[in-house]
All heavy atoms as a GROMACS GRO file, in nm:
protein
  614
    1MET      N    1   8.007  14.035  14.265
    1MET     CA    2   8.128  13.961  14.288
    1MET      C    3   8.224  14.035  14.380
    1MET      O    4   8.247  14.146  14.351
    1MET     CB    5   8.198  13.932  14.153
    1MET     CG    6   8.311  13.841  14.162
    1MET     SD    7   8.352  13.773  14.003
    1MET     CE    8   8.515  13.862  13.983
    2LYS      N    9   8.290  13.974  14.472
    2LYS     CA   10   8.370  14.032  14.573
    2LYS      C   11   8.508  14.069  14.508
    2LYS      O   12   8.551  13.985  14.413
    2LYS     CB   13   8.392  13.925  14.679
    2LYS     CG   14   8.475  13.973  14.797
    2LYS     CD   15   8.478  13.862  14.892
    2LYS     CE   16   8.524  13.887  15.020
    2LYS     NZ   17   8.532  13.776  15.104
    3ASN      N   18   8.552  14.183  14.534
    3ASN     CA   19   8.683  14.217  14.479
    3ASN      C   20   8.796  14.146  14.552
    3ASN      O   21   8.850  14.204  14.658
    3ASN     CB   22   8.700  14.370  14.481
    3ASN     CG   23   8.823  14.421  14.415
    3ASN    OD1   24   8.916  14.346  14.393
    3ASN    ND2   25   8.832  14.542  14.375
    4LEU      N   26   8.844  14.027  14.511
    4LEU     CA   27   8.941  13.948  14.576
    4LEU      C   28   9.082  14.028  14.567
    4LEU      O   29   9.155  14.012  14.658
    4LEU     CB   30   8.956  13.812  14.524
    4LEU     CG   31   8.840  13.725  14.567
    4LEU    CD1   32   8.858  13.581  14.501
    4LEU    CD2   33   8.837  13.706  14.726
    5PHE      N   34   9.106  14.106  14.464
    5PHE     CA   35   9.230  14.169  14.463
    5PHE      C   36   9.250  14.263  14.578
    5PHE      O   37   9.343  14.272  14.645
    5PHE     CB   38   9.251  14.244  14.325
    5PHE     CG   39   9.373  14.324  14.325
    5PHE    CD1   40   9.490  14.262  14.280
    5PHE    CD2   41   9.382  14.457  14.368
    5PHE    CE1   42   9.611  14.326  14.293
    5PHE    CE2   43   9.506  14.531  14.371
    5PHE     CZ   44   9.617  14.462  14.317
    6ALA      N   45   9.150  14.345  14.607
    6ALA     CA   46   9.152  14.439  14.715
    6ALA      C   47   9.170  14.360  14.848
    6ALA      O   48   9.244  14.406  14.933
    6ALA     CB   49   9.023  14.520  14.724
    7VAL      N   50   9.102  14.251  14.880
    7VAL     CA   51   9.110  14.171  14.995
    7VAL      C   52   9.254  14.126  15.004
    7VAL      O   53   9.317  14.125  15.115
    7VAL     CB   54   9.006  14.062  14.994
    7VAL    CG1   55   9.028  13.958  15.111
    7VAL    CG2   56   8.863  14.110  15.003
    8ARG      N   57   9.300  14.059  14.899
    8ARG     CA   58   9.439  13.992  14.901
    8ARG      C   59   9.547  14.098  14.929
    8ARG      O   60   9.645  14.074  14.992
    8ARG     CB   61   9.458  13.896  14.786
    8ARG     CG   62   9.355  13.786  14.795
    8ARG     CD   63   9.382  13.674  14.696
    8ARG     NE   64   9.308  13.565  14.749
    8ARG     CZ   65   9.277  13.461  14.659
    8ARG    NH1   66   9.322  13.451  14.538
    8ARG    NH2   67   9.206  13.358  14.708
    9LEU      N   68   9.542  14.210  14.854
    9LEU     CA   69   9.648  14.312  14.867
    9LEU      C   70   9.642  14.354  15.013
    9LEU      O   71   9.747  14.376  15.077
    9LEU     CB   72   9.624  14.429  14.772
    9LEU     CG   73   9.724  14.538  14.788
    9LEU    CD1   74   9.866  14.487  14.765
    9LEU    CD2   75   9.695  14.656  14.680
   10THR      N   76   9.530  14.388  15.062
   10THR     CA   77   9.520  14.430  15.205
   10THR      C   78   9.568  14.324  15.292
   10THR      O   79   9.646  14.368  15.396
   10THR     CB   80   9.366  14.458  15.237
   10THR    OG1   81   9.312  14.560  15.157
   10THR    CG2   82   9.348  14.497  15.381
   11ASP      N   83   9.545  14.204  15.286
   11ASP     CA   84   9.605  14.093  15.359
   11ASP      C   85   9.755  14.093  15.353
   11ASP      O   86   9.825  14.081  15.446
   11ASP     CB   87   9.542  13.972  15.322
   11ASP     CG   88   9.402  13.946  15.358
   11ASP    OD1   89   9.356  14.023  15.451
   11ASP    OD2   90   9.326  13.849  15.307
   12LEU      N   91   9.812  14.101  15.239
   12LEU     CA   92   9.952  14.086  15.209
   12LEU      C   93  10.023  14.210  15.274
   12LEU      O   94  10.130  14.196  15.332
   12LEU     CB   95   9.987  14.090  15.065
   12LEU     CG   96   9.956  13.960  14.984
   12LEU    CD1   97   9.952  13.987  14.837
   12LEU    CD2   98  10.060  13.858  15.034
   13LEU      N   99   9.960  14.333  15.273
   13LEU     CA  100  10.021  14.446  15.339
   13LEU      C  101  10.026  14.422  15.501
   13LEU      O  102  10.128  14.446  15.552
   13LEU     CB  103   9.934  14.573  15.306
   13LEU     CG  104   9.953  14.624  15.174
   13LEU    CD1  105   9.847  14.732  15.153
   13LEU    CD2  106  10.094  14.668  15.139
   14LYS      N  107   9.914  14.366  15.546
   14LYS     CA  108   9.901  14.346  15.693
   14LYS      C  109  10.007  14.218  15.732
   14LYS      O  110  10.077  14.243  15.825
   14LYS     CB  111   9.769  14.301  15.740
   14LYS     CG  112   9.670  14.409  15.743
   14LYS     CD  113   9.526  14.352  15.770
   14LYS     CE  114   9.427  14.471  15.768
   14LYS     NZ  115   9.294  14.423  15.780
   15GLU      N  116  10.018  14.115  15.647
   15GLU     CA  117  10.101  14.019  15.686
   15GLU      C  118  10.250  14.059  15.687
   15GLU      O  119  10.341  14.005  15.741
   15GLU     CB  120  10.091  13.909  15.591
   15GLU     CG  121   9.958  13.825  15.598
   15GLU     CD  122   9.923  13.735  15.476
   15GLU    OE1  123  10.029  13.709  15.409
   15GLU    OE2  124   9.808  13.684  15.465
   16ASN      N  125  10.284  14.153  15.595
   16ASN     CA  126  10.418  14.210  15.569
   16ASN      C  127  10.454  14.340  15.660
   16ASN      O  128  10.550  14.398  15.642
   16ASN     CB  129  10.451  14.218  15.435
   16ASN     CG  130  10.459  14.090  15.360
   16ASN    OD1  131  10.563  14.015  15.377
   16ASN    ND2  132  10.358  14.026  15.307
   17ASN      N  133  10.361  14.366  15.744
   17ASN     CA  134  10.380  14.500  15.821
   17ASN      C  135  10.415  14.616  15.743
   17ASN      O  136  10.478  14.694  15.780
   17ASN     CB  137  10.472  14.481  15.934
   17ASN     CG  138  10.430  14.460  16.054
   17ASN    OD1  139  10.304  14.467  16.082
   17ASN    ND2  140  10.513  14.428  16.160
   18LEU      N  141  10.335  14.638  15.632
   18LEU     CA  142  10.355  14.748  15.538
   18LEU      C  143  10.244  14.845  15.543
   18LEU      O  144  10.132  14.793  15.530
   18LEU     CB  145  10.370  14.706  15.399
   18LEU     CG  146  10.506  14.636  15.364
   18LEU    CD1  147  10.494  14.562  15.232
   18LEU    CD2  148  10.619  14.729  15.372
   19SER      N  149  10.285  14.969  15.543
   19SER     CA  150  10.166  15.067  15.551
   19SER      C  151  10.133  15.097  15.388
   19SER      O  152  10.218  15.064  15.304
   19SER     CB  153  10.218  15.207  15.605
   19SER     OG  154  10.318  15.260  15.527
   20LYS      N  155  10.024  15.140  15.367
   20LYS     CA  156   9.996  15.175  15.224
   20LYS      C  157  10.093  15.274  15.161
   20LYS      O  158  10.145  15.253  15.052
   20LYS     CB  159   9.858  15.238  15.219
   20LYS     CG  160   9.749  15.127  15.247
   20LYS     CD  161   9.604  15.190  15.238
   20LYS     CE  162   9.497  15.093  15.296
   20LYS     NZ  163   9.378  15.151  15.294
   21ARG      N  164  10.124  15.388  15.253
   21ARG     CA  165  10.222  15.476  15.207
   21ARG      C  166  10.362  15.430  15.180
   21ARG      O  167  10.426  15.457  15.079
   21ARG     CB  168  10.239  15.594  15.299
   21ARG     CG  169  10.331  15.700  15.256
   21ARG     CD  170  10.324  15.828  15.352
   21ARG     NE  171  10.200  15.880  15.366
   21ARG     CZ  172  10.120  15.955  15.283
   21ARG    NH1  173  10.186  15.985  15.181
   21ARG    NH2  174  10.020  16.010  15.313
   22GLY      N  175  10.405  15.330  15.268
   22GLY     CA  176  10.540  15.266  15.266
   22GLY      C  177  10.548  15.183  15.143
   22GLY      O  178  10.645  15.180  15.068
   23PHE      N  179  10.441  15.116  15.117
   23PHE     CA  180  10.443  15.015  15.002
   23PHE      C  181  10.441  15.089  14.869
   23PHE      O  182  10.503  15.064  14.779
   23PHE     CB  183  10.317  14.917  15.013
   23PHE     CG  184  10.320  14.818  14.903
   23PHE    CD1  185  10.416  14.732  14.876
   23PHE    CD2  186  10.208  14.809  14.810
   23PHE    CE1  187  10.428  14.637  14.773
   23PHE    CE2  188  10.207  14.717  14.709
   23PHE     CZ  189  10.315  14.638  14.690
   24ALA      N  190  10.352  15.205  14.864
   24ALA     CA  191  10.355  15.278  14.750
   24ALA      C  192  10.502  15.337  14.719
   24ALA      O  193  10.530  15.335  14.594
   24ALA     CB  194  10.258  15.394  14.772
   25GLU      N  195  10.564  15.379  14.811
   25GLU     CA  196  10.705  15.444  14.782
   25GLU      C  197  10.792  15.322  14.737
   25GLU      O  198  10.877  15.350  14.635
   25GLU     CB  199  10.767  15.488  14.906
   25GLU     CG  200  10.695  15.615  14.952
   25GLU     CD  201  10.748  15.673  15.099
   25GLU    OE1  202  10.834  15.603  15.150
   25GLU    OE2  203  10.680  15.760  15.144
   26LYS      N  204  10.781  15.199  14.781
   26LYS     CA  205  10.863  15.092  14.743
   26LYS      C  206  10.836  15.048  14.598
   26LYS      O  207  10.924  15.008  14.530
   26LYS     CB  208  10.842  14.960  14.839
   26LYS     CG  209  10.900  14.990  14.963
   26LYS     CD  210  10.872  14.865  15.056
   26LYS     CE  211  10.936  14.869  15.200
   26LYS     NZ  212  11.064  14.882  15.211
   27ILE      N  213  10.709  15.058  14.559
   27ILE     CA  214  10.679  15.012  14.416
   27ILE      C  215  10.663  15.132  14.312
   27ILE      O  216  10.632  15.110  14.200
   27ILE     CB  217  10.563  14.909  14.408
   27ILE    CG1  218  10.434  14.995  14.450
   27ILE    CG2  219  10.591  14.793  14.490
   27ILE    CD1  220  10.310  14.910  14.407
   28GLY      N  221  10.678  15.252  14.362
   28GLY     CA  222  10.677  15.369  14.278
   28GLY      C  223  10.534  15.414  14.234
   28GLY      O  224  10.524  15.467  14.125
   29VAL      N  225  10.435  15.402  14.325
   29VAL     CA  226  10.313  15.456  14.280
   29VAL      C  227  10.272  15.548  14.403
   29VAL      O  228  10.325  15.551  14.511
   29VAL     CB  229  10.195  15.347  14.264
   29VAL    CG1  230  10.245  15.250  14.152
   29VAL    CG2  231  10.185  15.272  14.396
   30SER      N  232  10.153  15.631  14.384
   30SER     CA  233  10.102  15.704  14.484
   30SER      C  234  10.037  15.634  14.596
   30SER      O  235   9.984  15.531  14.578
   30SER     CB  236  10.007  15.806  14.435
   30SER     OG  237   9.879  15.753  14.395
   31ALA      N  238  10.037  15.690  14.719
   31ALA     CA  239   9.962  15.625  14.823
   31ALA      C  240   9.827  15.615  14.801
   31ALA      O  241   9.751  15.534  14.844
   31ALA     CB  242   9.988  15.692  14.948
   32MET      N  243   9.765  15.710  14.722
   32MET     CA  244   9.622  15.710  14.685
   32MET      C  245   9.591  15.601  14.599
   32MET      O  246   9.491  15.535  14.605
   32MET     CB  247   9.597  15.848  14.614
   32MET     CG  248   9.437  15.855  14.585
   32MET     SD  249   9.328  15.842  14.712
   32MET     CE  250   9.353  16.003  14.791
   33SER      N  251   9.677  15.554  14.501
   33SER     CA  252   9.668  15.434  14.425
   33SER      C  253   9.651  15.316  14.516
   33SER      O  254   9.555  15.240  14.489
   33SER     CB  255   9.770  15.419  14.333
   33SER     OG  256   9.778  15.516  14.238
   34ILE      N  257   9.740  15.303  14.612
   34ILE     CA  258   9.723  15.189  14.694
   34ILE      C  259   9.599  15.188  14.784
   34ILE      O  260   9.532  15.083  14.792
   34ILE     CB  261   9.842  15.168  14.793
   34ILE    CG1  262   9.982  15.175  14.726
   34ILE    CG2  263   9.827  15.050  14.881
   34ILE    CD1  264  10.000  15.057  14.639
   35SER      N  265   9.551  15.310  14.821
   35SER     CA  266   9.430  15.310  14.890
   35SER      C  267   9.303  15.278  14.807
   35SER      O  268   9.218  15.206  14.844
   35SER     CB  269   9.415  15.465  14.951
   35SER     OG  270   9.291  15.480  15.025
   36ASP      N  271   9.314  15.324  14.686
   36ASP     CA  272   9.202  15.310  14.586
   36ASP      C  273   9.198  15.161  14.556
   36ASP      O  274   9.087  15.093  14.544
   36ASP     CB  275   9.228  15.381  14.451
   36ASP     CG  276   9.182  15.537  14.472
   36ASP    OD1  277   9.113  15.567  14.571
   36ASP    OD2  278   9.224  15.608  14.384
   37TRP      N  279   9.319  15.075  14.538
   37TRP     CA  280   9.324  14.946  14.515
   37TRP      C  281   9.266  14.853  14.629
   37TRP      O  282   9.183  14.773  14.609
   37TRP     CB  283   9.463  14.903  14.479
   37TRP     CG  284   9.522  14.952  14.359
   37TRP    CD1  285   9.460  15.024  14.253
   37TRP    CD2  286   9.652  14.959  14.327
   37TRP    NE1  287   9.550  15.075  14.167
   37TRP    CE2  288   9.675  15.034  14.200
   37TRP    CE3  289   9.769  14.924  14.389
   37TRP    CZ2  290   9.786  15.051  14.141
   37TRP    CZ3  291   9.905  14.938  14.331
   37TRP    CH2  292   9.914  15.014  14.206
   38THR      N  293   9.306  14.892  14.743
   38THR     CA  294   9.255  14.822  14.868
   38THR      C  295   9.113  14.848  14.904
   38THR      O  296   9.045  14.764  14.970
   38THR     CB  297   9.352  14.850  14.991
   38THR    OG1  298   9.351  14.987  15.017
   38THR    CG2  299   9.502  14.814  14.968
   39ASN      N  300   9.062  14.954  14.863
   39ASN     CA  301   8.918  14.990  14.883
   39ASN      C  302   8.827  14.932  14.762
   39ASN      O  303   8.724  14.954  14.772
   39ASN     CB  304   8.907  15.138  14.899
   39ASN     CG  305   8.949  15.192  15.043
   39ASN    OD1  306   8.956  15.115  15.129
   39ASN    ND2  307   9.013  15.301  15.027
   40GLY      N  308   8.895  14.887  14.658
   40GLY     CA  309   8.824  14.832  14.551
   40GLY      C  310   8.759  14.951  14.469
   40GLY      O  311   8.674  14.907  14.378
   41LYS      N  312   8.813  15.058  14.471
   41LYS     CA  313   8.758  15.169  14.387
   41LYS      C  314   8.801  15.165  14.244
   41LYS      O  315   8.739  15.196  14.148
   41LYS     CB  316   8.796  15.309  14.452
   41LYS     CG  317   8.721  15.333  14.580
   41LYS     CD  318   8.758  15.473  14.629
   41LYS     CE  319   8.686  15.510  14.754
   41LYS     NZ  320   8.725  15.649  14.803
   42VAL      N  321   8.943  15.128  14.241
   42VAL     CA  322   9.003  15.122  14.105
   42VAL      C  323   9.098  14.995  14.108
   42VAL      O  324   9.140  14.947  14.198
   42VAL     CB  325   9.102  15.250  14.098
   42VAL    CG1  326   9.194  15.237  13.972
   42VAL    CG2  327   9.040  15.381  14.102
   43GLN      N  328   9.101  14.935  13.984
   43GLN     CA  329   9.175  14.815  13.957
   43GLN      C  330   9.324  14.868  13.904
   43GLN      O  331   9.326  14.955  13.820
   43GLN     CB  332   9.106  14.723  13.851
   43GLN     CG  333   8.986  14.664  13.900
   43GLN     CD  334   9.004  14.573  14.024
   43GLN    OE1  335   9.101  14.492  14.025
   43GLN    NE2  336   8.935  14.596  14.121
   44PRO      N  337   9.425  14.807  13.945
   44PRO     CA  338   9.555  14.832  13.902
   44PRO      C  339   9.568  14.792  13.757
   44PRO      O  340   9.500  14.710  13.700
   44PRO     CB  341   9.648  14.762  13.993
   44PRO     CG  342   9.569  14.648  14.039
   44PRO     CD  343   9.418  14.702  14.046
   45THR      N  344   9.670  14.853  13.698
   45THR     CA  345   9.710  14.818  13.565
   45THR      C  346   9.780  14.668  13.560
   45THR      O  347   9.823  14.635  13.668
   45THR     CB  348   9.807  14.907  13.492
   45THR    OG1  349   9.930  14.907  13.570
   45THR    CG2  350   9.756  15.053  13.492
   46ALA      N  351   9.791  14.612  13.457
   46ALA     CA  352   9.858  14.475  13.444
   46ALA      C  353   9.997  14.494  13.495
   46ALA      O  354  10.053  14.403  13.565
   46ALA     CB  355   9.854  14.420  13.306
   47GLU      N  356  10.061  14.601  13.458
   47GLU     CA  357  10.197  14.620  13.495
   47GLU      C  358  10.218  14.637  13.645
   47GLU      O  359  10.302  14.569  13.711
   47GLU     CB  360  10.259  14.754  13.447
   47GLU     CG  361  10.392  14.784  13.473
   47GLU     CD  362  10.458  14.901  13.404
   47GLU    OE1  363  10.388  14.983  13.330
   47GLU    OE2  364  10.572  14.935  13.434
   48ASN      N  365  10.116  14.707  13.720
   48ASN     CA  366  10.118  14.706  13.854
   48ASN      C  367  10.090  14.576  13.927
   48ASN      O  368  10.143  14.544  14.032
   48ASN     CB  369  10.037  14.825  13.904
   48ASN     CG  370  10.085  14.956  13.881
   48ASN    OD1  371  10.219  14.988  13.894
   48ASN    ND2  372  10.011  15.052  13.847
   49ILE      N  373  10.002  14.507  13.870
   49ILE     CA  374   9.964  14.361  13.916
   49ILE      C  375  10.098  14.281  13.913
   49ILE      O  376  10.132  14.224  14.014
   49ILE     CB  377   9.858  14.295  13.845
   49ILE    CG1  378   9.725  14.372  13.871
   49ILE    CG2  379   9.849  14.146  13.893
   49ILE    CD1  380   9.610  14.337  13.783
   50TYR      N  381  10.165  14.289  13.810
   50TYR     CA  382  10.297  14.226  13.796
   50TYR      C  383  10.402  14.266  13.906
   50TYR      O  384  10.451  14.181  13.968
   50TYR     CB  385  10.353  14.247  13.653
   50TYR     CG  386  10.500  14.202  13.636
   50TYR    CD1  387  10.527  14.070  13.615
   50TYR    CD2  388  10.602  14.288  13.645
   50TYR    CE1  389  10.657  14.011  13.603
   50TYR    CE2  390  10.740  14.232  13.642
   50TYR     CZ  391  10.756  14.104  13.608
   50TYR     OH  392  10.897  14.050  13.600
   51ILE      N  393  10.410  14.388  13.925
   51ILE     CA  394  10.506  14.445  14.022
   51ILE      C  395  10.470  14.401  14.162
   51ILE      O  396  10.552  14.362  14.244
   51ILE     CB  397  10.513  14.605  14.014
   51ILE    CG1  398  10.580  14.647  13.885
   51ILE    CG2  399  10.573  14.659  14.146
   51ILE    CD1  400  10.557  14.782  13.852
   52ILE      N  401  10.335  14.401  14.195
   52ILE     CA  402  10.284  14.353  14.326
   52ILE      C  403  10.318  14.205  14.334
   52ILE      O  404  10.354  14.162  14.454
   52ILE     CB  405  10.145  14.389  14.347
   52ILE    CG1  406  10.129  14.539  14.351
   52ILE    CG2  407  10.078  14.320  14.464
   52ILE    CD1  408   9.982  14.587  14.322
   53ALA      N  409  10.292  14.124  14.242
   53ALA     CA  410  10.313  13.975  14.246
   53ALA      C  411  10.456  13.958  14.268
   53ALA      O  412  10.484  13.867  14.358
   53ALA     CB  413  10.261  13.920  14.114
   54VAL      N  414  10.542  14.028  14.192
   54VAL     CA  415  10.691  14.005  14.221
   54VAL      C  416  10.724  14.037  14.357
   54VAL      O  417  10.803  13.964  14.418
   54VAL     CB  418  10.768  14.066  14.110
   54VAL    CG1  419  10.924  14.072  14.141
   54VAL    CG2  420  10.746  14.008  13.970
   55TYR      N  421  10.689  14.154  14.412
   55TYR     CA  422  10.722  14.203  14.539
   55TYR      C  423  10.693  14.112  14.636
   55TYR      O  424  10.765  14.089  14.737
   55TYR     CB  425  10.661  14.351  14.566
   55TYR     CG  426  10.705  14.408  14.688
   55TYR    CD1  427  10.818  14.492  14.700
   55TYR    CD2  428  10.642  14.370  14.809
   55TYR    CE1  429  10.862  14.532  14.803
   55TYR    CE2  430  10.683  14.428  14.934
   55TYR     CZ  431  10.794  14.503  14.932
   55TYR     OH  432  10.832  14.555  15.046
   56PHE      N  433  10.567  14.058  14.634
   56PHE     CA  434  10.514  13.965  14.741
   56PHE      C  435  10.548  13.822  14.718
   56PHE      O  436  10.515  13.731  14.799
   56PHE     CB  437  10.365  13.988  14.771
   56PHE     CG  438  10.336  14.112  14.832
   56PHE    CD1  439  10.264  14.211  14.779
   56PHE    CD2  440  10.385  14.140  14.972
   56PHE    CE1  441  10.233  14.333  14.844
   56PHE    CE2  442  10.364  14.255  15.052
   56PHE     CZ  443  10.280  14.354  14.981
   57ASP      N  444  10.614  13.802  14.596
   57ASP     CA  445  10.638  13.650  14.554
   57ASP      C  446  10.512  13.568  14.559
   57ASP      O  447  10.500  13.455  14.607
   57ASP     CB  448  10.744  13.584  14.653
   57ASP     CG  449  10.797  13.463  14.599
   57ASP    OD1  450  10.804  13.450  14.470
   57ASP    OD2  451  10.844  13.380  14.675
   58VAL      N  452  10.408  13.624  14.496
   58VAL     CA  453  10.283  13.551  14.475
   58VAL      C  454  10.258  13.559  14.314
   58VAL      O  455  10.318  13.630  14.248
   58VAL     CB  456  10.156  13.611  14.554
   58VAL    CG1  457  10.174  13.601  14.696
   58VAL    CG2  458  10.139  13.753  14.523
   59THR      N  459  10.155  13.479  14.270
   59THR     CA  460  10.119  13.490  14.148
   59THR      C  461  10.009  13.598  14.102
   59THR      O  462   9.934  13.627  14.197
   59THR     CB  463  10.061  13.354  14.082
   59THR    OG1  464   9.938  13.324  14.142
   59THR    CG2  465  10.160  13.237  14.109
   60ALA      N  466  10.020  13.648  13.984
   60ALA     CA  467   9.912  13.736  13.958
   60ALA      C  468   9.761  13.675  13.958
   60ALA      O  469   9.678  13.729  14.004
   60ALA     CB  470   9.939  13.786  13.814
   61ASP      N  471   9.758  13.534  13.924
   61ASP     CA  472   9.638  13.462  13.943
   61ASP      C  473   9.597  13.461  14.091
   61ASP      O  474   9.472  13.477  14.110
   61ASP     CB  475   9.663  13.313  13.893
   61ASP     CG  476   9.652  13.322  13.738
   61ASP    OD1  477   9.621  13.413  13.670
   61ASP    OD2  478   9.664  13.205  13.676
   62TYR      N  479   9.683  13.450  14.183
   62TYR     CA  480   9.642  13.458  14.319
   62TYR      C  481   9.579  13.594  14.354
   62TYR      O  482   9.479  13.611  14.411
   62TYR     CB  483   9.766  13.423  14.416
   62TYR     CG  484   9.738  13.460  14.562
   62TYR    CD1  485   9.640  13.362  14.632
   62TYR    CD2  486   9.774  13.557  14.622
   62TYR    CE1  487   9.615  13.397  14.759
   62TYR    CE2  488   9.738  13.599  14.747
   62TYR     CZ  489   9.666  13.515  14.823
   62TYR     OH  490   9.623  13.540  14.959
   63LEU      N  491   9.652  13.703  14.321
   63LEU     CA  492   9.609  13.837  14.343
   63LEU      C  493   9.473  13.865  14.291
   63LEU      O  494   9.383  13.929  14.350
   63LEU     CB  495   9.713  13.936  14.288
   63LEU     CG  496   9.840  13.950  14.346
   63LEU    CD1  497   9.934  14.048  14.275
   63LEU    CD2  498   9.829  14.007  14.511
   64LEU      N  499   9.451  13.808  14.170
   64LEU     CA  500   9.326  13.824  14.104
   64LEU      C  501   9.206  13.729  14.143
   64LEU      O  502   9.093  13.743  14.097
   64LEU     CB  503   9.336  13.821  13.939
   64LEU     CG  504   9.433  13.922  13.892
   64LEU    CD1  505   9.462  13.894  13.754
   64LEU    CD2  506   9.361  14.068  13.901
   65GLY      N  507   9.242  13.647  14.225
   65GLY     CA  508   9.143  13.545  14.279
   65GLY      C  509   9.099  13.413  14.185
   65GLY      O  510   9.014  13.344  14.196
   66LEU      N  511   9.205  13.397  14.090
   66LEU     CA  512   9.192  13.284  14.003
   66LEU      C  513   9.255  13.161  14.059
   66LEU      O  514   9.231  13.046  14.000
   66LEU     CB  515   9.259  13.324  13.869
   66LEU     CG  516   9.189  13.431  13.794
   66LEU    CD1  517   9.278  13.472  13.670
   66LEU    CD2  518   9.047  13.405  13.755
   67GLU      N  519   9.325  13.171  14.175
   67GLU     CA  520   9.380  13.056  14.234
   67GLU      C  521   9.383  13.100  14.397
   67GLU      O  522   9.380  13.202  14.426
   67GLU     CB  523   9.517  13.018  14.184
   67GLU     CG  524   9.634  13.106  14.204
   67GLU     CD  525   9.759  13.056  14.136
   67GLU    OE1  526   9.756  12.988  14.041
   67GLU    OE2  527   9.862  13.089  14.183
   68ASP      N  528   9.392  12.986  14.465
   68ASP     CA  529   9.388  13.000  14.620
   68ASP      C  530   9.530  13.011  14.666
   68ASP      O  531   9.627  13.006  14.596
   68ASP     CB  532   9.309  12.889  14.687
   68ASP     CG  533   9.357  12.756  14.668
   68ASP    OD1  534   9.482  12.729  14.626
   68ASP    OD2  535   9.275  12.649  14.696
   69GLU      N  536   9.553  13.007  14.801
   69GLU     CA  537   9.684  13.022  14.850
   69GLU      C  538   9.780  12.907  14.827
   69GLU      O  539   9.895  12.909  14.827
   69GLU     CB  540   9.664  13.023  15.004
   69GLU     CG  541   9.596  13.151  15.061
   69GLU     CD  542   9.447  13.132  15.055
   69GLU    OE1  543   9.394  13.010  15.014
   69GLU    OE2  544   9.379  13.232  15.075
   70THR      N  545   9.722  12.785  14.784
   70THR     CA  546   9.795  12.664  14.760
   70THR      C  547   9.838  12.665  14.606
   70THR      O  548   9.913  12.572  14.568
   70THR     CB  549   9.732  12.537  14.779
   70THR    OG1  550   9.608  12.530  14.706
   70THR    CG2  551   9.683  12.527  14.929
   71GLY      N  552   9.781  12.739  14.519
   71GLY     CA  553   9.806  12.754  14.386
   71GLY      C  554   9.706  12.678  14.298
   71GLY      O  555   9.706  12.662  14.188
   72ALA      N  556   9.601  12.628  14.376
   72ALA     CA  557   9.495  12.535  14.305
   72ALA      C  558   9.416  12.649  14.238
   72ALA      O  559   9.369  12.747  14.290
   72ALA     CB  560   9.408  12.462  14.409
   73LYS      N  561   9.364  12.608  14.113
   73LYS     CA  562   9.282  12.705  14.035
   73LYS      C  563   9.141  12.695  14.101
   73LYS      O  564   9.088  12.598  14.154
   73LYS     CB  565   9.262  12.650  13.895
   73LYS     CG  566   9.399  12.659  13.820
   73LYS     CD  567   9.446  12.803  13.805
   73LYS     CE  568   9.579  12.802  13.719
   73LYS     NZ  569   9.625  12.931  13.711
   74VAL      N  570   9.092  12.826  14.098
   74VAL     CA  571   8.949  12.840  14.151
   74VAL      C  572   8.859  12.877  14.039
   74VAL      O  573   8.888  12.959  13.963
   74VAL     CB  574   8.946  12.971  14.254
   74VAL    CG1  575   8.812  12.997  14.302
   74VAL    CG2  576   9.046  12.951  14.373
   75HIS      N  577   8.744  12.798  14.027
   75HIS     CA  578   8.654  12.822  13.917
   75HIS      C  579   8.535  12.884  13.962
   75HIS      O  580   8.464  12.827  14.067
   75HIS     CB  581   8.640  12.686  13.852
   75HIS     CG  582   8.741  12.610  13.809
   75HIS    ND1  583   8.814  12.647  13.675
   75HIS    CD2  584   8.822  12.503  13.847
   75HIS    CE1  585   8.919  12.573  13.664
   75HIS    NE2  586   8.924  12.488  13.761
   76GLN      N  587   8.495  12.987  13.906
   76GLN     CA  588   8.374  13.054  13.942
   76GLN      C  589   8.281  13.054  13.828
   76GLN      O  590   8.310  13.055  13.711
   76GLN     CB  591   8.409  13.205  13.958
   76GLN     CG  592   8.505  13.233  14.074
   76GLN     CD  593   8.531  13.380  14.101
   76GLN    OE1  594   8.482  13.458  14.010
   76GLN    NE2  595   8.601  13.414  14.205
   77ASN      N  596   8.153  13.012  13.857
   77ASN     CA  597   8.053  13.010  13.752
   77ASN      C  598   7.988  13.150  13.735
   77ASN      O  599   7.950  13.214  13.835
   77ASN     CB  600   7.950  12.909  13.821
   77ASN     CG  601   7.999  12.769  13.828
   77ASN    OD1  602   8.086  12.738  13.730
   77ASN    ND2  603   7.953  12.690  13.919
   78PHE      N  604   7.966  13.191  13.623
   78PHE     CA  605   7.906  13.307  13.588
   78PHE      C  606   7.777  13.301  13.530
   78PHE      O  607   7.731  13.210  13.470
   78PHE     CB  608   7.996  13.396  13.496
   78PHE     CG  609   8.124  13.440  13.552
   78PHE    CD1  610   8.236  13.355  13.529
   78PHE    CD2  611   8.124  13.553  13.624
   78PHE    CE1  612   8.364  13.393  13.588
   78PHE    CE2  613   8.256  13.584  13.690
   78PHE     CZ  614   8.367  13.507  13.665
   0.00000   0.00000   0.00000
């Protein structure tokens, strides 16, 4: 399964002209954490997902791939 969180965070950083280091400073985490999240090596905590969602004004469901850009729920079959 594709790591949509990594893809969506990377896209949000690009869309908002933010470097990983700059964004890390803004939300109070290490640049390595942002790098690990965007590379799909590590998943952020629920608290960090909340902070990212609030910062970019998106939902946690969007970040996690549970809904698309319009807010429509995305159903995945397992």
